[in-house]
C-alpha positions as CSV (number, residue, x, y, z in Angstrom):
1,M,0.0,0.1,-0.3
2,N,2.2,2.7,-1.5
3,T,-0.2,4.5,-3.1
4,F,-2.9,7.0,-1.9
5,G,-6.1,8.1,-3.3
6,N,-8.5,7.2,-5.6
7,I,-8.1,9.3,-9.1
8,Y,-5.7,11.7,-7.6
9,R,-3.1,9.5,-6.6
10,L,0.6,9.3,-5.1
11,T,2.8,6.3,-5.3
12,S,5.8,7.1,-2.9
13,F,9.3,5.0,-3.0
14,G,12.7,5.4,-1.2
15,E,14.4,5.1,2.1
16,S,15.5,7.3,4.9
17,H,19.0,6.8,3.8
18,G,18.9,5.3,0.4
19,T,19.7,6.9,-2.7
20,G,16.7,9.3,-2.6
21,I,13.0,9.2,-2.1
22,G,10.4,10.0,-4.8
23,G,6.9,9.6,-6.4
24,V,4.4,9.6,-8.9
25,I,1.3,11.4,-9.3
26,D,-1.3,10.1,-11.4
27,G,-4.6,11.4,-12.2
28,C,-3.7,15.4,-12.3
29,P,-5.7,17.1,-14.5
30,S,-3.8,18.8,-17.4
31,G,-3.2,22.4,-17.9
32,L,-2.0,23.3,-14.5
33,I,0.8,25.8,-14.2
34,V,3.1,24.4,-12.1
35,D,4.5,27.0,-9.7
36,M,8.0,25.4,-9.1
37,A,9.1,28.3,-6.3
38,F,5.6,26.9,-4.4
39,V,6.8,23.3,-4.7
40,R,10.1,24.2,-3.2
41,Q,8.4,26.4,-0.2
42,E,6.4,23.4,0.7
43,L,9.6,21.3,0.9
44,A,11.2,24.0,2.6
45,R,8.7,24.0,5.2
46,R,9.1,19.9,5.9
47,R,12.8,19.7,5.6
48,P,14.9,19.0,8.0
49,G,17.6,21.2,9.7
50,Q,15.6,24.3,9.6
51,S,15.7,25.2,13.0
52,P,17.4,24.5,16.6
53,I,14.3,22.5,17.7
54,T,14.4,20.1,14.7
55,T,16.7,17.3,13.5
56,P,20.6,18.5,12.5
57,R,20.5,16.4,9.5
58,R,20.7,19.0,6.2
59,E,19.1,17.9,3.3
60,P,18.1,20.6,0.7
61,D,15.3,18.5,-0.5
62,E,15.6,19.7,-4.1
63,V,12.9,18.0,-6.1
64,E,13.4,17.2,-9.7
65,F,10.4,16.4,-12.0
66,L,10.9,13.7,-14.8
67,S,7.5,13.2,-16.6
68,G,4.0,14.7,-16.8
69,I,5.1,18.7,-17.2
70,Y,5.6,20.5,-20.6
71,E,6.4,24.1,-20.9
72,G,5.4,24.4,-17.2
73,R,2.3,22.9,-17.4
74,T,0.6,19.6,-16.5
75,T,0.2,17.5,-19.6
76,G,-2.3,14.9,-17.4
77,A,0.2,12.2,-17.8
78,P,1.9,10.6,-14.7
79,M,4.3,13.1,-12.9
80,G,7.5,11.5,-11.9
81,F,9.6,13.2,-9.5
82,F,12.7,12.5,-7.2
83,I,14.6,14.1,-4.4
84,R,18.3,12.9,-3.6
85,N,19.1,12.1,-0.1
86,E,22.5,14.6,0.3
87,N,23.0,14.4,3.9
88,S,22.5,10.7,5.0
89,R,24.8,8.8,7.2
90,P,23.6,5.3,7.4
91,Q,26.6,4.2,9.6
92,D,24.7,5.9,12.4
93,Y,22.6,2.8,12.6
94,D,25.1,0.4,12.3
95,A,25.5,-0.5,16.3
96,M,21.7,-0.9,16.3
97,K,20.7,-2.8,13.4
98,D,20.4,-6.0,15.3
99,F,18.4,-4.5,18.4
100,F,14.5,-3.4,18.1
101,R,13.9,0.2,18.9
102,P,11.1,0.8,21.6
103,S,8.0,1.9,19.9
104,H,9.4,1.9,16.2
105,A,8.7,-0.3,13.4
106,D,11.8,-2.6,13.9
107,Y,10.3,-5.4,15.3
108,T,6.6,-5.4,13.1
109,Y,8.7,-5.1,9.7
110,Q,11.1,-8.0,10.6
111,F,8.1,-10.0,11.6
112,K,6.0,-9.1,8.3
113,Y,8.8,-9.4,5.9
114,G,11.7,-11.3,7.4
115,I,13.9,-8.4,6.5
116,R,14.1,-5.1,7.1
117,D,16.5,-1.6,6.5
118,P,17.8,-0.5,9.8
119,R,19.0,2.7,8.2
120,G,17.0,5.2,10.1
121,G,14.0,3.0,9.8
122,G,14.1,2.6,6.0
123,R,10.9,2.9,4.7
124,A,9.3,3.7,8.0
125,S,11.0,6.6,8.5
126,A,8.9,10.3,8.4
127,R,12.0,11.0,5.9
128,E,9.3,9.8,3.3
129,T,6.7,12.5,4.0
130,A,8.8,15.0,1.6
131,V,7.1,12.9,-1.3
132,R,3.6,13.7,0.2
133,C,4.8,17.2,0.3
134,V,5.3,17.2,-3.4
135,G,2.2,15.6,-4.0
136,G,0.2,18.0,-1.6
137,A,1.7,21.4,-3.5
138,I,0.6,20.1,-6.8
139,A,-3.0,19.4,-5.0
140,K,-2.7,23.1,-3.4
141,L,-2.0,24.5,-6.5
142,L,-5.9,22.9,-8.1
143,L,-7.7,23.7,-5.0
144,R,-6.7,27.3,-5.1
145,Q,-8.5,27.5,-8.6
146,H,-11.8,26.7,-6.5
147,G,-10.8,29.3,-4.0
148,I,-10.0,26.2,-1.6
149,T,-7.6,26.9,1.3
150,V,-5.8,24.2,3.8
151,R,-4.0,26.0,6.7
152,A,-2.4,24.0,9.9
153,Y,-1.0,24.6,13.0
154,T,0.6,23.9,16.0
155,S,-2.1,24.0,18.6
156,Q,-0.3,22.1,21.6
157,V,2.9,21.0,22.7
158,A,2.9,18.6,25.8
159,H,0.9,20.7,28.2
160,I,1.1,24.1,26.5
161,R,-2.1,24.5,24.6
162,L,-4.0,27.4,22.3
163,E,-7.1,28.1,23.9
164,G,-10.4,28.7,21.8
165,S,-10.6,28.1,18.0
166,Y,-8.9,28.8,15.2
167,G,-10.9,31.9,14.5
168,D,-9.4,33.6,17.7
169,Y,-5.8,33.4,16.2
170,D,-4.3,35.0,12.9
171,L,-2.9,32.2,11.3
172,D,-0.6,34.3,9.1
173,L,1.4,34.5,12.2
174,T,1.9,30.1,11.9
175,E,5.0,30.9,9.8
176,T,6.4,33.6,11.8
177,N,8.3,31.1,14.4
178,A,10.1,28.1,14.4
179,V,7.4,25.8,16.4
180,R,4.5,27.2,14.0
181,C,2.0,28.2,16.4
182,P,0.2,31.6,15.7
183,D,0.3,32.6,19.4
184,P,3.6,34.3,19.6
185,I,3.7,34.0,23.6
186,R,2.6,30.3,23.2
187,A,5.1,30.2,20.6
188,A,8.0,31.1,22.7
189,E,6.9,28.7,25.7
190,M,6.3,26.0,23.1
191,E,9.9,26.4,21.5
192,A,11.8,26.8,25.2
193,L,9.9,23.3,26.3
194,I,11.1,21.5,23.5
195,G,14.6,23.0,24.0
196,E,14.6,22.0,27.4
197,I,13.4,18.2,26.5
198,G,15.6,17.7,23.7
199,A,18.5,18.5,25.7
200,T,18.1,15.9,28.0
201,G,17.8,13.3,25.3
202,D,14.0,12.9,25.6
203,T,11.2,13.9,23.3
204,V,7.4,15.5,23.4
205,G,4.3,14.9,21.4
206,G,1.5,17.5,20.8
207,I,-1.5,18.6,18.4
208,V,-1.5,19.9,15.0
209,S,-5.1,21.5,14.1
210,C,-5.8,22.2,10.7
211,V,-8.8,24.5,8.9
212,V,-10.2,24.1,5.6
213,Q,-12.1,27.0,3.9
214,G,-14.0,27.4,0.7
215,V,-14.9,23.9,0.7
216,P,-18.4,23.2,-1.1
217,A,-21.1,21.4,-0.2
218,G,-21.8,17.9,-1.3
219,L,-18.3,16.3,-1.0
220,G,-17.8,12.7,0.5
221,E,-20.2,9.4,0.2
222,P,-22.9,8.6,2.9
223,V,-21.6,5.3,4.1
224,F,-18.0,4.0,3.4
225,G,-16.5,6.8,1.8
226,K,-17.4,9.6,4.4
227,L,-15.3,12.4,4.2
228,H,-13.9,13.0,7.7
229,A,-13.4,9.2,7.4
230,A,-11.0,10.0,4.4
231,L,-9.3,12.4,5.9
232,G,-8.9,10.6,9.2
233,A,-7.1,7.7,7.3
234,A,-5.0,10.4,5.5
235,M,-3.9,11.6,8.8
236,L,-3.6,8.3,10.5
237,S,-1.2,7.1,7.6
238,I,1.4,10.0,8.9
239,H,4.3,8.9,10.9
240,A,3.8,9.2,14.6
241,V,0.0,10.2,14.5
242,K,-1.8,8.3,17.5
243,G,-5.5,10.2,17.1
244,F,-7.7,12.3,15.2
245,D,-10.9,14.1,15.6
246,Y,-12.9,16.7,13.8
247,G,-15.6,19.6,14.8
248,I,-15.8,19.1,18.8
249,G,-14.4,15.4,18.3
250,F,-14.2,14.1,22.0
251,E,-15.7,16.9,23.6
252,A,-18.9,16.0,22.3
253,P,-20.1,14.1,25.3
254,L,-19.8,17.1,27.2
255,Y,-22.9,18.6,25.0
256,R,-26.3,18.0,25.1
257,G,-28.4,17.8,21.9
258,S,-29.9,21.1,22.3
259,E,-26.6,22.6,22.9
260,Q,-24.5,21.1,19.9
261,N,-27.0,21.2,17.0
262,D,-25.9,23.6,13.9
263,R,-29.0,25.3,13.4
264,F,-29.5,26.4,9.5
265,F,-30.5,29.8,8.3
266,N,-30.6,31.2,4.8
267,D,-28.5,34.6,4.8
268,G,-29.9,35.4,1.6
269,K,-27.2,33.8,-0.4
270,A,-26.9,30.1,0.8
271,I,-27.8,27.9,3.3
272,R,-25.6,28.3,6.4
273,T,-25.4,27.0,9.9
274,R,-24.9,29.1,12.9
275,T,-22.6,27.2,14.8
276,N,-20.3,24.9,13.5
277,F,-20.0,21.8,15.9
278,S,-20.2,19.5,13.0
279,G,-16.8,20.8,11.6
280,G,-18.2,21.1,8.4
281,I,-19.3,17.6,7.7
282,Q,-22.7,16.2,8.2
283,G,-23.4,12.6,7.3
284,G,-20.0,12.0,6.0
285,I,-20.5,15.0,3.4
286,S,-19.1,18.3,3.8
287,N,-22.3,21.2,4.4
288,G,-20.1,24.4,2.9
289,E,-18.9,25.3,6.3
290,D,-15.4,25.3,7.3
291,I,-13.6,22.0,8.0
292,Y,-11.5,21.7,11.1
293,F,-9.9,18.8,12.7
294,R,-7.0,17.7,15.1
295,V,-4.2,15.2,14.6
296,A,-2.4,14.0,17.9
297,F,1.2,13.3,17.6
298,K,3.0,10.8,20.0
299,A,6.4,12.0,21.3
300,V,9.3,10.7,18.7
301,P,10.6,7.2,20.0
302,T,14.0,7.4,19.3
303,L,15.7,8.6,22.8
304,L,19.2,9.3,23.3
305,M,19.1,7.7,26.6
306,E,19.4,4.1,27.5
307,Q,16.1,2.3,27.0
308,E,15.1,-1.7,27.8
309,T,14.8,-3.5,24.5
310,V,15.6,-7.3,22.7
311,D,17.9,-8.1,19.9
312,R,16.9,-10.0,17.0
313,D,17.5,-13.5,18.9
314,G,15.0,-12.7,21.3
315,H,17.5,-11.8,24.4
316,N,17.2,-9.0,26.5
317,A,19.3,-6.2,26.0
318,I,19.9,-2.2,27.0
319,L,20.0,0.2,23.7
320,K,21.1,3.7,23.6
321,A,20.1,5.5,20.3
322,R,22.5,7.5,18.1
323,G,21.7,9.5,15.2
324,R,19.8,13.1,14.4
325,H,16.4,12.9,15.6
326,D,13.5,15.6,16.1
327,P,12.9,16.0,19.9
328,C,9.4,17.0,18.9
329,V,7.7,16.5,15.4
330,L,5.3,19.1,15.3
331,P,6.9,22.2,13.5
332,R,7.5,19.7,10.4
333,A,4.3,17.9,11.0
334,V,2.2,21.0,10.3
335,P,3.1,21.1,6.2
336,V,2.7,17.2,6.0
337,V,-0.9,17.5,7.7
338,E,-1.8,20.1,5.2
339,A,-0.7,18.1,2.4
340,M,-2.9,15.1,3.1
341,T,-5.5,17.3,3.6
342,A,-5.1,18.8,0.2
343,M,-4.8,15.6,-1.6
344,T,-7.8,13.9,-0.1
345,L,-10.2,17.0,-0.7
346,L,-8.8,17.3,-4.7
347,D,-9.6,13.5,-4.7
348,Y,-12.8,14.0,-3.4
349,L,-13.5,17.0,-6.2
350,L,-12.4,14.6,-9.0
351,L,-14.8,11.8,-7.7
352,A,-17.6,14.3,-7.5
353,G,-16.8,15.5,-11.2
354,R,-15.5,18.8,-10.2
355,Q,-13.4,19.1,-13.1
356,Q,-14.1,22.6,-14.5
357,W,-10.2,23.3,-14.2
358,T,-8.8,26.3,-15.9
359,Q,-6.9,25.0,-18.9
360,N,-5.0,27.1,-21.6
361,H,-3.1,24.8,-23.7
């Protein structure tokens, strides 16, 4: 299952410390002007080594498109692309290759396949998410044509969290700090905490929130193709994600029906809801209101301290990890959440037959 999507599909390949990573985008409508500066910007938001609170691994993450683009426009053919690994250090993992790192995919990959790539987790590494950012960038360019925007931000790191909803913050401030939080005061607190925890060799998790605006009513299927289910599946495919909720989510038990029902009214232009506890989705189908959801990320399992584990032969052992790792994935996860959201929504637009793209051949 290395392919994501139904009509707009992304197939990814490559490992963390192999020659490189890459992908194939299929189902992209023809005629799209490919803004390469925007694609590079999306990759830069995710790339390692961008701040003191991310992994020190330095990768330029320059993408080369191999097919599917002619004279700056998509042709409708598969879009192959490649990102070379420039700063891999596979030797960092030599001492750990015969051990199962706690809470990693080492044991499950070995058990399932009988072989695994121990270099940074190989295929299980979050390095693979750079490929998703390329697919997401192209999807965002297409969504722009329909006035749809996708914006994610860090809303919680450990116990430090934003109060209220996305409407209480200026999301334009998200990219003004290393942790990608739209509240400068909370951002400084989060950044300090990540730095403190990382200095001890430990790690910390948190929550990325996402809001989508401009989605038309009618996207999604009523039973097994629910839009929120598709978004949930997309988010849960991201490395280190442990939870997803949309609308009021897990706070729903706190409300009575009379408190959480979104009442309809006609504003003279369209049917709207006075509240949006549903998160823009009802019955698995978008209702035209903002779609918003949260994605919970666990603390990175690679700790630069001794941990109990076993080796490949089942012997008890003590392991101290080596290598370059993020003390918190949240800052670099924000663009990945956006990418998976954009690809999901574009896919559902295409499934709904909304293919009136601007084409100037």
